[in-house]
C-alpha positions in Angstrom: 237.9 6.5 66.3 236.3 6.7 69.8 237.4 9.1 72.4 238.1 7.8 75.9 236.4 9.4 78.8 236.7 8.9 82.5 233.6 10.2 84.3 232.3 9.9 87.8 228.7 9.0 88.6 226.2 11.9 88.6 225.8 13.8 91.8 222.4 13.4 93.6 219.9 16.1 92.8 220.5 19.4 94.6 218.0 19.9 97.4 216.0 23.0 97.9 217.1 25.1 94.9 214.7 26.9 92.7 214.9 24.2 90.0 215.1 21.3 92.4 212.2 18.8 92.6 212.5 19.0 96.4 211.6 22.7 96.4 208.1 21.1 96.4 208.3 18.1 98.7 205.3 16.5 97.1 207.0 16.6 93.7 210.2 14.7 94.2 209.6 11.2 95.4 210.7 7.7 95.1 208.1 4.9 94.8 210.5 2.6 96.5 209.1 0.2 99.1 210.6 2.4 101.9 209.2 5.5 100.4 212.3 7.4 101.6 214.0 9.3 98.8 216.8 10.5 101.2 217.7 6.9 102.0 217.7 6.3 98.2 220.3 9.1 97.7 222.5 7.7 100.6 222.4 4.2 99.1 223.4 5.6 95.7 226.5 7.3 97.3 227.6 3.8 98.5 227.4 2.2 95.1 228.5 3.1 91.6 225.0 2.3 90.1 221.8 1.0 91.6 220.4 -0.2 88.3 221.5 -1.5 84.9 219.2 0.8 83.0 217.4 4.1 83.7 214.5 4.9 81.4 214.5 8.7 81.0 211.1 10.2 80.6 210.5 14.0 80.5 206.8 14.8 80.7 204.9 17.9 79.8 201.1 17.7 79.4 201.2 14.1 78.1 198.1 12.7 79.8 196.5 11.4 76.6 199.6 9.3 75.8 200.9 8.2 79.2 198.9 5.0 79.8 200.2 3.4 76.6 203.7 4.7 77.2 203.9 3.4 80.8 202.3 0.1 79.9 205.2 -0.4 77.4 207.7 0.2 80.3 205.9 -2.4 82.4 206.0 -5.0 79.5 209.8 -4.9 78.9 211.3 -8.3 78.9 214.7 -7.1 80.1 216.0 -9.3 82.9 218.4 -6.9 84.5 217.6 -4.1 87.0 215.7 -1.2 85.7 214.3 2.1 86.9 212.0 4.8 85.4 213.1 8.4 86.0 210.3 10.9 85.3 210.7 14.7 85.4 207.5 16.7 85.2 208.1 20.0 83.4 205.2 22.0 84.9 202.4 20.0 83.4 198.9 21.4 83.9 196.9 18.4 82.8 196.4 15.0 84.6 199.9 13.7 83.8 201.2 13.4 87.3 198.1 11.6 88.6 198.5 9.1 85.9 202.2 8.6 86.7 201.5 8.1 90.4 198.8 5.5 89.5 201.4 3.6 87.4 204.1 4.0 90.1 202.8 1.2 92.3 202.3 -1.1 89.3 205.9 -0.6 88.2 207.3 -1.0 91.6 205.4 -4.3 92.1 207.2 -5.5 88.9 210.6 -4.5 90.4 210.9 -1.3 88.3 212.0 1.5 90.6 210.3 4.8 89.9 211.9 8.2 90.7 209.7 11.2 90.2 210.8 14.8 90.1 209.5 18.1 88.6 208.6 21.7 89.2 205.4 23.8 89.3 206.7 26.9 87.7 204.2 29.0 85.6 206.0 27.9 82.4 207.8 24.8 81.3 211.6 25.1 81.1 212.0 23.0 78.0 212.8 19.5 76.8 216.6 19.8 77.4 216.1 21.0 81.0 213.6 18.1 81.7 215.9 15.5 80.2 218.9 16.7 82.2 217.0 16.7 85.5 215.6 13.2 84.8 219.1 12.0 84.2 220.5 13.7 87.3 218.0 12.1 89.6 218.6 8.6 88.1 221.2 6.0 88.9 221.3 3.5 86.1 224.6 2.5 84.3 222.8 2.9 80.9 220.2 5.5 79.8 217.2 4.7 77.7 215.4 7.8 76.4 211.7 7.7 76.0 209.2 10.3 74.9 205.9 10.4 76.7 203.9 10.1 73.5 205.8 7.0 72.2 205.4 3.3 72.9 208.3 0.8 73.3 208.1 -2.7 72.0 208.8 -5.3 74.7 212.3 -6.2 73.5 213.6 -2.6 73.3 215.6 -2.2 76.5 217.0 -5.8 76.3 218.2 -5.5 72.6 219.6 -2.0 73.0 221.3 -2.9 76.2 223.0 -5.8 74.5 224.1 -3.5 71.6 225.4 -0.9 74.0 227.6 -3.5 75.7 229.2 -4.3 72.3 229.3 -0.7 71.0 230.8 1.5 73.6 231.0 5.3 73.2 228.0 5.1 70.8 224.5 6.3 70.7 222.3 3.3 70.0 219.1 3.6 68.0 216.6 1.3 66.5 214.0 1.1 63.7 210.6 2.6 64.2 207.0 2.3 63.3 205.3 5.6 62.6 201.9 6.4 64.0 199.6 7.3 62.3 200.7 4.8 59.7 201.7 6.5 56.4 202.7 9.8 58.0 206.1 11.2 57.1 206.8 8.3 54.7 210.1 9.5 53.3 211.4 10.4 56.7 210.4 7.0 58.1 212.0 5.1 55.2 215.2 7.1 55.8 215.3 6.3 59.5 214.9 2.6 58.9 217.0 2.0 55.8 220.3 3.9 56.4 223.3 1.6 56.3 225.8 1.7 59.2 228.1 3.8 57.0 225.3 6.3 56.2 224.6 6.7 59.9 227.9 8.7 59.8 227.9 10.2 56.3 224.3 11.5 56.3 224.4 13.5 59.5 224.1 16.9 57.6 220.7 16.4 56.0 217.5 18.2 56.9 216.2 15.0 58.6 218.6 15.6 61.5 220.2 12.9 63.6 220.7 9.6 61.7 219.6 7.8 64.9 216.6 9.7 66.1 216.3 11.0 69.6 213.2 9.0 70.8 215.3 5.8 70.1 218.5 6.8 71.9 220.2 4.5 74.4 223.7 5.0 75.7 226.1 4.5 78.6 225.8 7.1 81.4 229.6 7.6 81.3 229.4 8.4 77.6 226.6 10.8 78.2 228.6 12.5 80.9 231.6 12.7 78.5 229.5 14.5 75.8 227.8 16.9 78.3 224.3 17.9 79.1 221.5 18.8 76.7 221.2 22.5 75.8 218.7 24.1 78.2 217.9 27.3 76.2 214.3 26.1 75.9 211.6 26.3 73.3 212.9 26.6 69.7 216.3 25.0 70.4 217.1 21.7 68.7 218.7 20.2 71.8 218.8 16.7 70.3 220.6 17.9 67.1 223.2 19.8 69.2 223.8 16.9 71.5 224.2 14.6 68.4 226.8 16.9 66.9 228.7 17.0 70.1 228.7 13.2 70.2 230.5 13.2 66.9 232.9 16.0 67.9 233.9 13.9 70.9 234.6 10.9 68.7 231.4 9.0 69.4 229.7 6.7 67.0 226.1 5.6 66.2 224.7 2.1 65.9 221.2 1.1 65.0 219.5 -2.1 66.1 217.8 -3.3 63.0 214.5 -4.2 64.7 211.4 -2.1 65.0 211.5 -1.3 68.8 209.4 1.9 69.0 206.0 3.2 68.0 207.0 6.8 67.1 204.0 9.1 67.1 203.5 12.1 64.8 201.1 14.8 66.0 200.8 18.6 65.9 201.8 19.0 69.6 205.2 17.3 69.3 208.1 19.4 70.6 210.0 19.2 67.3 207.4 21.5 65.7 208.5 24.3 68.0 212.0 24.4 66.4 212.4 26.9 63.5 213.7 25.5 60.3 216.1 28.4 59.9 217.6 27.6 63.3 218.3 24.0 62.2 219.6 25.3 58.9 222.2 27.5 60.5 223.4 24.7 62.8 223.6 22.3 59.9 225.7 24.7 57.8 228.1 25.4 60.6 228.6 21.7 61.2 229.1 21.0 57.5 231.8 23.7 57.4 233.5 22.4 60.5 233.5 18.7 59.6 233.8 18.6 55.8 234.5 21.9 54.1 237.4 22.7 56.4 239.1 19.6 54.9 238.4 20.4 51.2 240.2 22.9 49.1 237.4 23.2 46.5 234.0 21.6 45.9 230.9 21.7 43.6 227.3 22.3 44.9 224.9 19.9 43.2 221.8 22.0 42.6 221.9 25.4 40.9 218.3 26.1 42.2 217.0 27.5 45.3 218.5 25.1 47.9 222.0 25.2 46.3 222.1 29.0 46.1 220.9 29.3 49.7 223.7 27.0 50.8 226.2 29.1 48.9 224.9 32.3 50.5 225.0 30.8 54.0 228.7 29.8 53.8 231.5 31.7 55.3 233.5 33.9 52.8 236.3 31.4 53.0 234.1 28.5 52.0 232.3 30.5 49.3 235.7 30.9 47.6 236.1 27.1 47.6 232.7 26.6 45.8 234.1 26.6 42.3 230.9 25.5 40.5 227.3 24.4 40.6 225.9 21.5 38.7 222.4 20.5 37.6 220.3 18.7 35.1 218.0 21.6 34.3 219.0 22.9 30.8 217.7 26.4 31.5 220.1 26.8 34.4 223.0 25.2 32.6 222.4 27.4 29.5 222.4 30.5 31.7 226.1 29.6 32.4 226.7 31.0 35.9 225.2 32.2 39.1 225.9 35.8 40.2 226.2 36.4 43.9 224.5 39.8 44.0 224.8 40.2 47.8 228.5 40.0 47.7 230.5 43.1 48.6 233.2 42.1 46.1 233.7 44.0 42.9 233.1 42.5 40.4 230.4 40.3 41.9 231.4 36.6 42.1 230.1 34.5 39.2 230.0 30.8 39.8 229.8 28.6 36.7 227.0 26.0 36.3 227.7 22.7 34.6 225.8 19.6 33.7 226.4 17.0 36.5 228.4 14.8 34.1 230.9 17.6 33.4 231.3 18.9 37.0 234.2 17.8 39.2 233.8 16.2 42.6 233.7 16.5 45.6 230.1 17.4 45.8 227.8 18.9 48.4 224.4 17.6 47.2 221.4 19.8 47.8 218.9 17.6 46.1 216.4 15.7 48.3 216.6 12.0 48.3 213.6 9.7 47.4 211.7 12.5 45.6 212.4 12.1 41.9 211.2 8.6 41.3 214.8 7.4 41.4 216.0 9.8 38.7 218.5 11.7 40.9 219.8 8.5 42.5 220.4 7.0 39.1 222.3 10.0 38.0 224.4 10.0 41.1 225.2 6.3 40.9 226.3 6.6 37.3 229.3 8.6 38.4 230.5 5.7 40.6 231.5 8.0 43.5 231.9 7.1 47.2 229.7 8.7 49.7 231.7 10.3 52.5 234.7 10.8 50.3 233.5 12.2 47.0 230.2 13.6 48.2 227.9 14.4 51.1 224.2 14.9 51.2 223.0 18.2 52.6 219.3 18.5 51.7 
């Protein structure tokens, strides 16, 4: 069920504040033929939207990637009106010179370019940069692009068409990973989830079931969900926004075409987020969305991951965890797991069963696509329904 949301168009960027692009007049500019960014704002106040699609591009020290990225913007086959909104998050490399070079080329193709940024001594983070790029843009739909990725020429057109059909949704697409062969399990997961699994597998360690670099959505729906978290480095702003989309009744839809070259490299912002931070957010969301509705459940995996999940649960939900299950005979023979950290006396002892003897519903803490099909075969043998009888967590 989708939530309804009435939202006005974003206000024009605030002029002259500490975080405003216009605090440095050379930094906020429009590559429009008139070259007058003030007139651009006035025009926007007279119309609901100036463009069908705004491509949202946050930039921080991306000089080595930007030529390919911006070439892919230039090559879009979308026939509607389109703009590129760039926000420079205190880059110290040649990023801005490259963007200015491409600005004229893009304008000549009818792609309006809006450029903002700041020259602080430190970047303010991906969430901050995305929010500012959105605030200075005026498209009815938002197409998110990372500076190190490359769009296929059909991306904007196909996702725009999907967004018209699937309102109040985050639209994604399939991807090609670069270098080829990197993160093979993750890439298979991204590209092969069913439409139902886009909803049921939102709790896994992979994160959002439609990945952030592929997002496309209506501006009104973005405004309804709210801004990205701006706490900065180490915060999973995409995961938090994705969860809020679900809380507001939003959906997900994936265009089943490969529309993005998705780069993997050591400098990617995702590497700055601590695994433990993501874990805590995932546990809280699982408790909120699933465990709050269940009176009891079984944790599938009596090993390290299953026990960690149990210890991470609230006291209320620990009491609902009536058993563990596994295939490891040594764990099953032991008979139970004792929660030594508990303040209760006697310490809680949770029984461990063979998976065929355990009772659903299950929270599964076994990673998919890692056991040569053995785990998946065991799960399928129980003839359970995902999203009703079990959820994947690992």
